[in-house]
PDB file of N, CA, C and O in Angstrom:
ATOM      1  N   UNK A   1       8.295  20.770-173.934  1.00  0.00           N
ATOM      2  CA  UNK A   1       7.185  21.488-174.528  1.00  0.00           C
ATOM      3  C   UNK A   1       5.891  20.801-174.129  1.00  0.00           C
ATOM      4  O   UNK A   1       5.771  19.579-174.221  1.00  0.00           O
ATOM      5  N   UNK A   2       4.942  21.576-173.694  1.00  0.00           N
ATOM      6  CA  UNK A   2       3.599  21.063-173.408  1.00  0.00           C
ATOM      7  C   UNK A   2       2.778  21.126-174.681  1.00  0.00           C
ATOM      8  O   UNK A   2       2.866  22.081-175.453  1.00  0.00           O
ATOM      9  N   UNK A   3       1.973  20.084-174.887  1.00  0.00           N
ATOM     10  CA  UNK A   3       1.197  19.959-176.119  1.00  0.00           C
ATOM     11  C   UNK A   3      -0.275  19.765-175.785  1.00  0.00           C
ATOM     12  O   UNK A   3      -0.625  19.054-174.843  1.00  0.00           O
ATOM     13  N   UNK A   4      -1.123  20.402-176.564  1.00  0.00           N
ATOM     14  CA  UNK A   4      -2.565  20.187-176.487  1.00  0.00           C
ATOM     15  C   UNK A   4      -2.936  19.276-177.658  1.00  0.00           C
ATOM     16  O   UNK A   4      -2.668  19.600-178.815  1.00  0.00           O
ATOM     17  N   UNK A   5      -3.552  18.140-177.349  1.00  0.00           N
ATOM     18  CA  UNK A   5      -3.986  17.208-178.384  1.00  0.00           C
ATOM     19  C   UNK A   5      -5.503  17.268-178.506  1.00  0.00           C
ATOM     20  O   UNK A   5      -6.217  17.317-177.505  1.00  0.00           O
ATOM     21  N   UNK A   6      -5.986  17.263-179.744  1.00  0.00           N
ATOM     22  CA  UNK A   6      -7.414  17.317-180.021  1.00  0.00           C
ATOM     23  C   UNK A   6      -7.773  16.126-180.908  1.00  0.00           C
ATOM     24  O   UNK A   6      -7.132  15.897-181.933  1.00  0.00           O
ATOM     25  N   UNK A   7      -8.799  15.369-180.514  1.00  0.00           N
ATOM     26  CA  UNK A   7      -9.296  14.241-181.303  1.00  0.00           C
ATOM     27  C   UNK A   7     -10.775  14.450-181.575  1.00  0.00           C
ATOM     28  O   UNK A   7     -11.519  14.891-180.699  1.00  0.00           O
ATOM     29  N   UNK A   8     -11.197  14.134-182.786  1.00  0.00           N
ATOM     30  CA  UNK A   8     -12.603  14.204-183.160  1.00  0.00           C
ATOM     31  C   UNK A   8     -12.932  12.896-183.866  1.00  0.00           C
ATOM     32  O   UNK A   8     -12.575  12.697-185.027  1.00  0.00           O
ATOM     33  N   UNK A   9     -13.615  12.012-183.152  1.00  0.00           N
ATOM     34  CA  UNK A   9     -13.944  10.697-183.705  1.00  0.00           C
ATOM     35  C   UNK A   9     -15.336  10.707-184.308  1.00  0.00           C
ATOM     36  O   UNK A   9     -16.294  11.151-183.676  1.00  0.00           O
ATOM     37  N   UNK A  10     -15.440  10.221-185.522  1.00  0.00           N
ATOM     38  CA  UNK A  10     -16.712  10.058-186.196  1.00  0.00           C
ATOM     39  C   UNK A  10     -16.993   8.584-186.414  1.00  0.00           C
ATOM     40  O   UNK A  10     -16.291   7.732-185.870  1.00  0.00           O
ATOM     41  N   UNK A  11     -18.000   8.277-187.194  1.00  0.00           N
ATOM     42  CA  UNK A  11     -18.388   6.879-187.400  1.00  0.00           C
ATOM     43  C   UNK A  11     -17.359   6.084-188.202  1.00  0.00           C
ATOM     44  O   UNK A  11     -17.229   4.875-188.008  1.00  0.00           O
ATOM     45  N   UNK A  12     -16.629   6.742-189.097  1.00  0.00           N
ATOM     46  CA  UNK A  12     -15.627   6.018-189.893  1.00  0.00           C
ATOM     47  C   UNK A  12     -14.332   6.814-190.037  1.00  0.00           C
ATOM     48  O   UNK A  12     -13.535   6.552-190.938  1.00  0.00           O
ATOM     49  N   UNK A  13     -14.123   7.786-189.145  1.00  0.00           N
ATOM     50  CA  UNK A  13     -12.894   8.571-189.223  1.00  0.00           C
ATOM     51  C   UNK A  13     -12.509   9.112-187.860  1.00  0.00           C
ATOM     52  O   UNK A  13     -13.336   9.214-186.954  1.00  0.00           O
ATOM     53  N   UNK A  14     -11.239   9.457-187.734  1.00  0.00           N
ATOM     54  CA  UNK A  14     -10.742  10.188-186.573  1.00  0.00           C
ATOM     55  C   UNK A  14      -9.878  11.312-187.117  1.00  0.00           C
ATOM     56  O   UNK A  14      -8.933  11.075-187.870  1.00  0.00           O
ATOM     57  N   UNK A  15     -10.207  12.533-186.733  1.00  0.00           N
ATOM     58  CA  UNK A  15      -9.397  13.694-187.092  1.00  0.00           C
ATOM     59  C   UNK A  15      -8.667  14.122-185.840  1.00  0.00           C
ATOM     60  O   UNK A  15      -9.199  14.001-184.736  1.00  0.00           O
ATOM     61  N   UNK A  16      -7.448  14.623-185.998  1.00  0.00           N
ATOM     62  CA  UNK A  16      -6.650  14.974-184.836  1.00  0.00           C
ATOM     63  C   UNK A  16      -5.707  16.128-185.161  1.00  0.00           C
ATOM     64  O   UNK A  16      -5.385  16.392-186.319  1.00  0.00           O
ATOM     65  N   UNK A  17      -5.281  16.802-184.100  1.00  0.00           N
ATOM     66  CA  UNK A  17      -4.320  17.896-184.240  1.00  0.00           C
ATOM     67  C   UNK A  17      -3.550  18.025-182.942  1.00  0.00           C
ATOM     68  O   UNK A  17      -4.020  17.609-181.883  1.00  0.00           O
ATOM     69  N   UNK A  18      -2.368  18.601-183.031  1.00  0.00           N
ATOM     70  CA  UNK A  18      -1.554  18.887-181.853  1.00  0.00           C
ATOM     71  C   UNK A  18      -1.108  20.336-181.933  1.00  0.00           C
ATOM     72  O   UNK A  18      -0.695  20.823-182.985  1.00  0.00           O
ATOM     73  N   UNK A  19      -1.200  21.020-180.785  1.00  0.00           N
ATOM     74  CA  UNK A  19      -0.858  22.437-180.692  1.00  0.00           C
ATOM     75  C   UNK A  19       0.158  22.648-179.575  1.00  0.00           C
ATOM     76  O   UNK A  19       0.142  21.932-178.574  1.00  0.00           O
ATOM     77  N   UNK A  20       1.034  23.621-179.745  1.00  0.00           N
ATOM     78  CA  UNK A  20       1.936  24.041-178.695  1.00  0.00           C
ATOM     79  C   UNK A  20       1.078  24.705-177.617  1.00  0.00           C
ATOM     80  O   UNK A  20       0.346  25.652-177.907  1.00  0.00           O
ATOM     81  N   UNK A  21       1.161  24.218-176.380  1.00  0.00           N
ATOM     82  CA  UNK A  21       0.312  24.742-175.310  1.00  0.00           C
ATOM     83  C   UNK A  21       0.678  26.168-174.920  1.00  0.00           C
ATOM     84  O   UNK A  21      -0.162  26.891-174.383  1.00  0.00           O
ATOM     85  N   UNK A  22       1.904  26.584-175.178  1.00  0.00           N
ATOM     86  CA  UNK A  22       2.334  27.918-174.791  1.00  0.00           C
ATOM     87  C   UNK A  22       1.729  28.999-175.672  1.00  0.00           C
ATOM     88  O   UNK A  22       1.172  29.976-175.173  1.00  0.00           O
ATOM     89  N   UNK A  23       1.839  28.821-176.986  1.00  0.00           N
ATOM     90  CA  UNK A  23       1.351  29.858-177.910  1.00  0.00           C
ATOM     91  C   UNK A  23       0.205  29.387-178.800  1.00  0.00           C
ATOM     92  O   UNK A  23      -0.257  30.130-179.666  1.00  0.00           O
ATOM     93  N   UNK A  24      -0.253  28.154-178.590  1.00  0.00           N
ATOM     94  CA  UNK A  24      -1.356  27.545-179.339  1.00  0.00           C
ATOM     95  C   UNK A  24      -1.081  27.409-180.836  1.00  0.00           C
ATOM     96  O   UNK A  24      -2.014  27.308-181.633  1.00  0.00           O
ATOM     97  N   UNK A  25       0.190  27.407-181.214  1.00  0.00           N
ATOM     98  CA  UNK A  25       0.561  27.227-182.623  1.00  0.00           C
ATOM     99  C   UNK A  25       0.330  25.768-183.027  1.00  0.00           C
ATOM    100  O   UNK A  25       0.645  24.848-182.272  1.00  0.00           O
ATOM    101  N   UNK A  26      -0.219  25.572-184.216  1.00  0.00           N
ATOM    102  CA  UNK A  26      -0.432  24.231-184.751  1.00  0.00           C
ATOM    103  C   UNK A  26       0.910  23.560-184.997  1.00  0.00           C
ATOM    104  O   UNK A  26       1.792  24.141-185.630  1.00  0.00           O
ATOM    105  N   UNK A  27       1.067  22.333-184.495  1.00  0.00           N
ATOM    106  CA  UNK A  27       2.271  21.549-184.736  1.00  0.00           C
ATOM    107  C   UNK A  27       2.058  20.590-185.902  1.00  0.00           C
ATOM    108  O   UNK A  27       2.866  20.530-186.828  1.00  0.00           O
ATOM    109  N   UNK A  28       0.955  19.841-185.843  1.00  0.00           N
ATOM    110  CA  UNK A  28       0.584  18.957-186.948  1.00  0.00           C
ATOM    111  C   UNK A  28      -0.900  18.632-186.844  1.00  0.00           C
ATOM    112  O   UNK A  28      -1.535  18.841-185.810  1.00  0.00           O
ATOM    113  N   UNK A  29      -1.431  18.115-187.947  1.00  0.00           N
ATOM    114  CA  UNK A  29      -2.839  17.708-187.993  1.00  0.00           C
ATOM    115  C   UNK A  29      -2.966  16.529-188.938  1.00  0.00           C
ATOM    116  O   UNK A  29      -2.099  16.300-189.781  1.00  0.00           O
ATOM    117  N   UNK A  30      -4.033  15.796-188.797  1.00  0.00           N
ATOM    118  CA  UNK A  30      -4.215  14.656-189.678  1.00  0.00           C
ATOM    119  C   UNK A  30      -5.564  14.009-189.489  1.00  0.00           C
ATOM    120  O   UNK A  30      -6.424  14.494-188.754  1.00  0.00           O
ATOM    121  N   UNK A  31      -5.718  12.901-190.179  1.00  0.00           N
ATOM    122  CA  UNK A  31      -6.963  12.148-190.098  1.00  0.00           C
ATOM    123  C   UNK A  31      -6.740  10.734-190.582  1.00  0.00           C
ATOM    124  O   UNK A  31      -5.886  10.467-191.427  1.00  0.00           O
ATOM    125  N   UNK A  32      -7.520   9.845-190.032  1.00  0.00           N
ATOM    126  CA  UNK A  32      -7.640   8.494-190.565  1.00  0.00           C
ATOM    127  C   UNK A  32      -9.081   8.371-191.011  1.00  0.00           C
ATOM    128  O   UNK A  32      -9.999   8.473-190.198  1.00  0.00           O
ATOM    129  N   UNK A  33      -9.281   8.155-192.289  1.00  0.00           N
ATOM    130  CA  UNK A  33     -10.620   8.017-192.864  1.00  0.00           C
ATOM    131  C   UNK A  33     -10.817   6.591-193.360  1.00  0.00           C
ATOM    132  O   UNK A  33      -9.852   5.883-193.650  1.00  0.00           O
ATOM    133  N   UNK A  34     -12.054   6.186-193.451  1.00  0.00           N
ATOM    134  CA  UNK A  34     -12.377   4.863-193.972  1.00  0.00           C
ATOM    135  C   UNK A  34     -12.163   3.739-192.975  1.00  0.00           C
ATOM    136  O   UNK A  34     -11.916   2.598-193.366  1.00  0.00           O
ATOM    137  N   UNK A  35     -12.257   4.057-191.677  1.00  0.00           N
ATOM    138  CA  UNK A  35     -12.087   3.026-190.649  1.00  0.00           C
ATOM    139  C   UNK A  35     -13.153   1.954-190.837  1.00  0.00           C
ATOM    140  O   UNK A  35     -14.336   2.257-190.992  1.00  0.00           O
ATOM    141  N   UNK A  36     -12.716   0.697-190.820  1.00  0.00           N
ATOM    142  CA  UNK A  36     -13.614  -0.425-191.068  1.00  0.00           C
ATOM    143  C   UNK A  36     -13.675  -0.800-192.537  1.00  0.00           C
ATOM    144  O   UNK A  36     -14.183  -1.862-192.896  1.00  0.00           O
ATOM    145  N   UNK A  37     -13.161   0.069-193.376  1.00  0.00           N
ATOM    146  CA  UNK A  37     -13.085  -0.190-194.813  1.00  0.00           C
ATOM    147  C   UNK A  37     -11.603  -0.175-195.187  1.00  0.00           C
ATOM    148  O   UNK A  37     -10.791  -0.800-194.505  1.00  0.00           O
ATOM    149  N   UNK A  38     -11.248   0.516-196.237  1.00  0.00           N
ATOM    150  CA  UNK A  38      -9.837   0.699-196.578  1.00  0.00           C
ATOM    151  C   UNK A  38      -9.382   2.017-195.966  1.00  0.00           C
ATOM    152  O   UNK A  38      -9.470   3.073-196.593  1.00  0.00           O
ATOM    153  N   UNK A  39      -8.896   1.938-194.734  1.00  0.00           N
ATOM    154  CA  UNK A  39      -8.535   3.136-193.971  1.00  0.00           C
ATOM    155  C   UNK A  39      -7.256   3.766-194.528  1.00  0.00           C
ATOM    156  O   UNK A  39      -6.355   3.077-195.005  1.00  0.00           O
ATOM    157  N   UNK A  40      -7.210   5.102-194.450  1.00  0.00           N
ATOM    158  CA  UNK A  40      -6.037   5.836-194.907  1.00  0.00           C
ATOM    159  C   UNK A  40      -5.710   6.947-193.922  1.00  0.00           C
ATOM    160  O   UNK A  40      -6.583   7.698-193.487  1.00  0.00           O
ATOM    161  N   UNK A  41      -4.421   7.032-193.579  1.00  0.00           N
ATOM    162  CA  UNK A  41      -3.903   8.067-192.703  1.00  0.00           C
ATOM    163  C   UNK A  41      -3.207   9.134-193.528  1.00  0.00           C
ATOM    164  O   UNK A  41      -2.440   8.822-194.439  1.00  0.00           O
ATOM    165  N   UNK A  42      -3.475  10.392-193.208  1.00  0.00           N
ATOM    166  CA  UNK A  42      -2.736  11.540-193.755  1.00  0.00           C
ATOM    167  C   UNK A  42      -2.314  12.382-192.568  1.00  0.00           C
ATOM    168  O   UNK A  42      -3.154  12.782-191.762  1.00  0.00           O
ATOM    169  N   UNK A  43      -1.031  12.655-192.450  1.00  0.00           N
ATOM    170  CA  UNK A  43      -0.487  13.490-191.394  1.00  0.00           C
ATOM    171  C   UNK A  43       0.259  14.635-192.052  1.00  0.00           C
ATOM    172  O   UNK A  43       1.110  14.410-192.913  1.00  0.00           O
ATOM    173  N   UNK A  44      -0.055  15.877-191.650  1.00  0.00           N
ATOM    174  CA  UNK A  44       0.558  17.065-192.251  1.00  0.00           C
ATOM    175  C   UNK A  44       1.123  17.967-191.157  1.00  0.00           C
ATOM    176  O   UNK A  44       0.590  18.027-190.048  1.00  0.00           O
ATOM    177  N   UNK A  45       2.203  18.663-191.482  1.00  0.00           N
ATOM    178  CA  UNK A  45       2.725  19.652-190.544  1.00  0.00           C
ATOM    179  C   UNK A  45       1.922  20.939-190.666  1.00  0.00           C
ATOM    180  O   UNK A  45       0.977  21.013-191.451  1.00  0.00           O
ATOM    181  N   UNK A  46       2.292  21.936-189.902  1.00  0.00           N
ATOM    182  CA  UNK A  46       1.539  23.195-189.878  1.00  0.00           C
ATOM    183  C   UNK A  46       1.522  23.886-191.236  1.00  0.00           C
ATOM    184  O   UNK A  46       0.587  24.628-191.536  1.00  0.00           O
ATOM    185  N   UNK A  47       2.532  23.657-192.053  1.00  0.00           N
ATOM    186  CA  UNK A  47       2.589  24.264-193.375  1.00  0.00           C
ATOM    187  C   UNK A  47       1.863  23.471-194.450  1.00  0.00           C
ATOM    188  O   UNK A  47       1.793  23.911-195.597  1.00  0.00           O
ATOM    189  N   UNK A  48       1.317  22.301-194.096  1.00  0.00           N
ATOM    190  CA  UNK A  48       0.585  21.485-195.057  1.00  0.00           C
ATOM    191  C   UNK A  48       1.402  20.397-195.724  1.00  0.00           C
ATOM    192  O   UNK A  48       0.873  19.642-196.540  1.00  0.00           O
ATOM    193  N   UNK A  49       2.682  20.302-195.392  1.00  0.00           N
ATOM    194  CA  UNK A  49       3.534  19.258-195.967  1.00  0.00           C
ATOM    195  C   UNK A  49       3.138  17.900-195.400  1.00  0.00           C
ATOM    196  O   UNK A  49       2.986  17.751-194.187  1.00  0.00           O
ATOM    197  N   UNK A  50       2.972  16.916-196.270  1.00  0.00           N
ATOM    198  CA  UNK A  50       2.595  15.571-195.832  1.00  0.00           C
ATOM    199  C   UNK A  50       3.796  14.922-195.143  1.00  0.00           C
ATOM    200  O   UNK A  50       4.874  14.795-195.724  1.00  0.00           O
ATOM    201  N   UNK A  51       3.580  14.517-193.893  1.00  0.00           N
ATOM    202  CA  UNK A  51       4.612  13.847-193.110  1.00  0.00           C
ATOM    203  C   UNK A  51       4.458  12.338-193.144  1.00  0.00           C
ATOM    204  O   UNK A  51       5.444  11.607-193.042  1.00  0.00           O
ATOM    205  N   UNK A  52       3.232  11.870-193.287  1.00  0.00           N
ATOM    206  CA  UNK A  52       2.954  10.434-193.324  1.00  0.00           C
ATOM    207  C   UNK A  52       1.691  10.215-194.138  1.00  0.00           C
ATOM    208  O   UNK A  52       0.733  10.983-194.046  1.00  0.00           O
ATOM    209  N   UNK A  53       1.705   9.166-194.927  1.00  0.00           N
ATOM    210  CA  UNK A  53       0.563   8.803-195.770  1.00  0.00           C
ATOM    211  C   UNK A  53       0.604   7.292-195.903  1.00  0.00           C
ATOM    212  O   UNK A  53       1.453   6.741-196.603  1.00  0.00           O
ATOM    213  N   UNK A  54      -0.320   6.628-195.225  1.00  0.00           N
ATOM    214  CA  UNK A  54      -0.350   5.167-195.320  1.00  0.00           C
ATOM    215  C   UNK A  54      -1.776   4.660-195.276  1.00  0.00           C
ATOM    216  O   UNK A  54      -2.703   5.399-194.943  1.00  0.00           O
ATOM    217  N   UNK A  55      -1.941   3.402-195.612  1.00  0.00           N
ATOM    218  CA  UNK A  55      -3.281   2.829-195.638  1.00  0.00           C
ATOM    219  C   UNK A  55      -3.249   1.404-195.111  1.00  0.00           C
ATOM    220  O   UNK A  55      -2.195   0.780-194.991  1.00  0.00           O
ATOM    221  N   UNK A  56      -4.447   0.910-194.799  1.00  0.00           N
ATOM    222  CA  UNK A  56      -4.618  -0.438-194.282  1.00  0.00           C
ATOM    223  C   UNK A  56      -5.640  -1.156-195.149  1.00  0.00           C
ATOM    224  O   UNK A  56      -6.568  -0.539-195.672  1.00  0.00           O
ATOM    225  N   UNK A  57      -5.464  -2.450-195.296  1.00  0.00           N
ATOM    226  CA  UNK A  57      -6.370  -3.263-196.112  1.00  0.00           C
ATOM    227  C   UNK A  57      -7.781  -3.232-195.542  1.00  0.00           C
ATOM    228  O   UNK A  57      -7.984  -2.905-194.373  1.00  0.00           O
ATOM    229  N   UNK A  58      -8.719  -3.565-196.351  1.00  0.00           N
ATOM    230  CA  UNK A  58     -10.137  -3.541-196.022  1.00  0.00           C
ATOM    231  C   UNK A  58     -10.434  -4.210-194.687  1.00  0.00           C
ATOM    232  O   UNK A  58     -10.213  -5.410-194.523  1.00  0.00           O
ATOM    233  N   UNK A  59     -10.937  -3.426-193.731  1.00  0.00           N
ATOM    234  CA  UNK A  59     -11.397  -3.954-192.462  1.00  0.00           C
ATOM    235  C   UNK A  59     -10.319  -4.346-191.466  1.00  0.00           C
ATOM    236  O   UNK A  59     -10.638  -4.972-190.455  1.00  0.00           O
ATOM    237  N   UNK A  60      -9.053  -4.007-191.704  1.00  0.00           N
ATOM    238  CA  UNK A  60      -7.992  -4.451-190.796  1.00  0.00           C
ATOM    239  C   UNK A  60      -7.718  -3.488-189.649  1.00  0.00           C
ATOM    240  O   UNK A  60      -6.908  -3.798-188.776  1.00  0.00           O
ATOM    241  N   UNK A  61      -8.371  -2.333-189.627  1.00  0.00           N
ATOM    242  CA  UNK A  61      -8.169  -1.389-188.533  1.00  0.00           C
ATOM    243  C   UNK A  61      -9.521  -0.846-188.073  1.00  0.00           C
ATOM    244  O   UNK A  61     -10.362  -0.441-188.876  1.00  0.00           O
ATOM    245  N   UNK A  62      -9.697  -0.853-186.745  1.00  0.00           N
ATOM    246  CA  UNK A  62     -10.918  -0.301-186.151  1.00  0.00           C
ATOM    247  C   UNK A  62     -10.565   1.001-185.437  1.00  0.00           C
ATOM    248  O   UNK A  62      -9.430   1.469-185.532  1.00  0.00           O
ATOM    249  N   UNK A  63     -11.524   1.588-184.725  1.00  0.00           N
ATOM    250  CA  UNK A  63     -11.271   2.860-184.042  1.00  0.00           C
ATOM    251  C   UNK A  63     -10.164   2.737-182.989  1.00  0.00           C
ATOM    252  O   UNK A  63      -9.342   3.641-182.841  1.00  0.00           O
ATOM    253  N   UNK A  64     -10.147   1.627-182.266  1.00  0.00           N
ATOM    254  CA  UNK A  64      -9.109   1.434-181.248  1.00  0.00           C
ATOM    255  C   UNK A  64      -7.729   1.356-181.899  1.00  0.00           C
ATOM    256  O   UNK A  64      -6.776   1.971-181.421  1.00  0.00           O
ATOM    257  N   UNK A  65      -7.628   0.603-182.983  1.00  0.00           N
ATOM    258  CA  UNK A  65      -6.359   0.499-183.707  1.00  0.00           C
ATOM    259  C   UNK A  65      -5.942   1.821-184.320  1.00  0.00           C
ATOM    260  O   UNK A  65      -4.760   2.163-184.321  1.00  0.00           O
ATOM    261  N   UNK A  66      -6.904   2.566-184.841  1.00  0.00           N
ATOM    262  CA  UNK A  66      -6.603   3.874-185.431  1.00  0.00           C
ATOM    263  C   UNK A  66      -6.093   4.831-184.362  1.00  0.00           C
ATOM    264  O   UNK A  66      -5.163   5.601-184.604  1.00  0.00           O
ATOM    265  N   UNK A  67      -6.700   4.783-183.180  1.00  0.00           N
ATOM    266  CA  UNK A  67      -6.247   5.644-182.085  1.00  0.00           C
ATOM    267  C   UNK A  67      -4.824   5.279-181.676  1.00  0.00           C
ATOM    268  O   UNK A  67      -4.016   6.167-181.404  1.00  0.00           O
ATOM    269  N   UNK A  68      -4.508   3.995-181.628  1.00  0.00           N
ATOM    270  CA  UNK A  68      -3.133   3.567-181.325  1.00  0.00           C
ATOM    271  C   UNK A  68      -2.155   4.093-182.359  1.00  0.00           C
ATOM    272  O   UNK A  68      -1.058   4.531-182.011  1.00  0.00           O
ATOM    273  N   UNK A  69      -2.539   4.055-183.618  1.00  0.00           N
ATOM    274  CA  UNK A  69      -1.679   4.575-184.686  1.00  0.00           C
ATOM    275  C   UNK A  69      -1.442   6.079-184.505  1.00  0.00           C
ATOM    276  O   UNK A  69      -0.321   6.558-184.681  1.00  0.00           O
ATOM    277  N   UNK A  70      -2.480   6.808-184.161  1.00  0.00           N
ATOM    278  CA  UNK A  70      -2.368   8.262-183.983  1.00  0.00           C
ATOM    279  C   UNK A  70      -1.440   8.576-182.808  1.00  0.00           C
ATOM    280  O   UNK A  70      -0.559   9.428-182.922  1.00  0.00           O
ATOM    281  N   UNK A  71      -1.633   7.896-181.695  1.00  0.00           N
ATOM    282  CA  UNK A  71      -0.818   8.163-180.512  1.00  0.00           C
ATOM    283  C   UNK A  71       0.646   7.808-180.784  1.00  0.00           C
ATOM    284  O   UNK A  71       1.554   8.460-180.268  1.00  0.00           O
ATOM    285  N   UNK A  72       0.864   6.793-181.581  1.00  0.00           N
ATOM    286  CA  UNK A  72       2.232   6.386-181.911  1.00  0.00           C
ATOM    287  C   UNK A  72       2.856   7.208-183.014  1.00  0.00           C
ATOM    288  O   UNK A  72       4.064   7.126-183.238  1.00  0.00           O
ATOM    289  N   UNK A  73       2.044   8.015-183.722  1.00  0.00           N
ATOM    290  CA  UNK A  73       2.537   8.791-184.866  1.00  0.00           C
ATOM    291  C   UNK A  73       3.368   9.974-184.426  1.00  0.00           C
ATOM    292  O   UNK A  73       3.859  10.730-185.265  1.00  0.00           O
TER     293      UNK A  73
END
């Protein structure tokens, strides 16, 4: 399956989504908010069910680390 990945990086968050490239159906979406502070990841499937919910201690993850987490998710 070919996948289209979308990332939107802000000053303290990264929002992301993955779509099936054939029919453009949403596969999953999520965000890491509070980067540089107490960051929290929420990953949901197309129906809104939470697939992953985790957090990092104050200041332990930066944008590069958050991107690594997203790619590995």
